[in-house]
N, C-alpha and C positions, 0 to 999 in steps of 0.2 A: 916652458917654451913649446910652441907648436910650429909645425911646418906649414907652408902655404897650402898643401894638399889637405892637411887636417883642418885648417881654418875654413877652407872652401867646403869641405864636407859638413862641418858644424853649422855653417850658415846657408848651405844649399845654394851656393853660387860657384861659378867657375874660377879656376886659378887665373885665367886670362882676365876676368873682371877685376880681381884683386890687383893684379899687376897694372892694369889700366888705371884703376883708382889711385894707385901709388904714383904712377908715371905723371898723371895730369894734376895731382895735388888734392884729390878728394880725401885721401888719408895721408897723414904724415909719413915720411920715409921710415921704412922698417929696417932695424939693424940686421946685419948679416953675420953669420958665423965665419969661422976660418975657412970653411969650405965654400963660402960665397952664397950659401942658401939663406933665405930670409928666416929669421927666428922671431916669431910673433909672441909678444908679451900679452898679458891680460889687457893692458892699455891699448895695444895695437888692435887686439880683437874687439875692444869696445868701439874703436874707430870704424872697423869694418862693419860691425853690427849697426852702428849709427848710420853709416853711409847707405847700407842696404835698406834699412828701414825708411830713411828719408827719401831715397830714390823710389821705393815702392809707393810712397805717399805722393809722388809727383814732384818732388823737389828737383830743381834743375842741377845739372853738373856744375854750372857756373856758380850757383848759390852755395853748393857744397865746397867748391874750391875756395870761395871767399870765406866761408865759415872756418875752414881749416887754416887758411892764411891768418885769420884773426886770432887763432889759438896760439900763434907764435909771437904776437905783439903784447905789449904791456900797456898799462895805463887805461885811460878812458876809451881809447880806440877799440880795445877788446870788448867793450860793452856792446859794440855793434853785433856781436855774435847773438846776444839776446834778442836784438831787433830782428835778425834773420829768423830765429826760432819763433818769435811772435807772429811774424808775417806768414810763416809756413803753417802755424797752428790755425790762424784765421782762414787760410786757404783750405786746409783739411776740414775745418768745421763747415765751411761753405759747401764743400764736396759731399760731406756727410748729409747735410740738410737736403741737397739735391737728390742724393741716392735714396733718402727716406721718402721724399715726394714720389720718386719713380716707383719705389716699393709700394707705396700706397696706391698709385695708379694701377700697377700690376695686380695687386690684391683686388681692387675694384673690378678690373676687367675679368679676373677669374670668377669673382662672385656673381657678375652679371652676364657671363658668357652665354649661358643657356637662353636667357631672355633675348639677348642680342641676336643669336642665331634664329630664334623663333620669329623675331621681327623681320629678319632678312628673308626667311622662308615664306612669310605671309605677304604675298604679292599685293594684297589689297591695301596695305599701308603705304603711304607716300614717304619719299625721302625727307620731307621737311619735318618729320617727327623724329629724326635721328638726333641723338644727344650731341651737343657741342662739348666735347671733352675738355677743350682748352678753357672753357668757362667754369668748369667744375673745380672747386677748391679741394685739393687733396691735402689732407692734414698730415703733419709729420707724426709718424708712429714709430715707436721703437719696438723691437722684438721682445 
């Protein structure tokens, strides 16, 4: 069993965040000891880790609350949890693709920076020779 302070330290979040997650239903209620303090089990810590990870990936509080609510139901309704996960995976994949495109743009700008500055400094060249970046296809590159 871990205390809320220990859990907060392990996951690099504040105790206030954990209390908030529990209060609004992002994580299931955590059992308390005789002294009234929360006692986190491994399962509780898994919920905190999942909530933190999904929040960092942009999952909304409302989606997390619904995901947690569905963990308490039985039957086919619980399968909606998987749908939430699939939707979030698709969104994360889309964000990754966009970040890779931006990475490619940044890499291109770094590689062509000296040329670009030279053109700017060459007053004899007109502005109509400036590259239209939005028409350039930046390929998805992984590191």
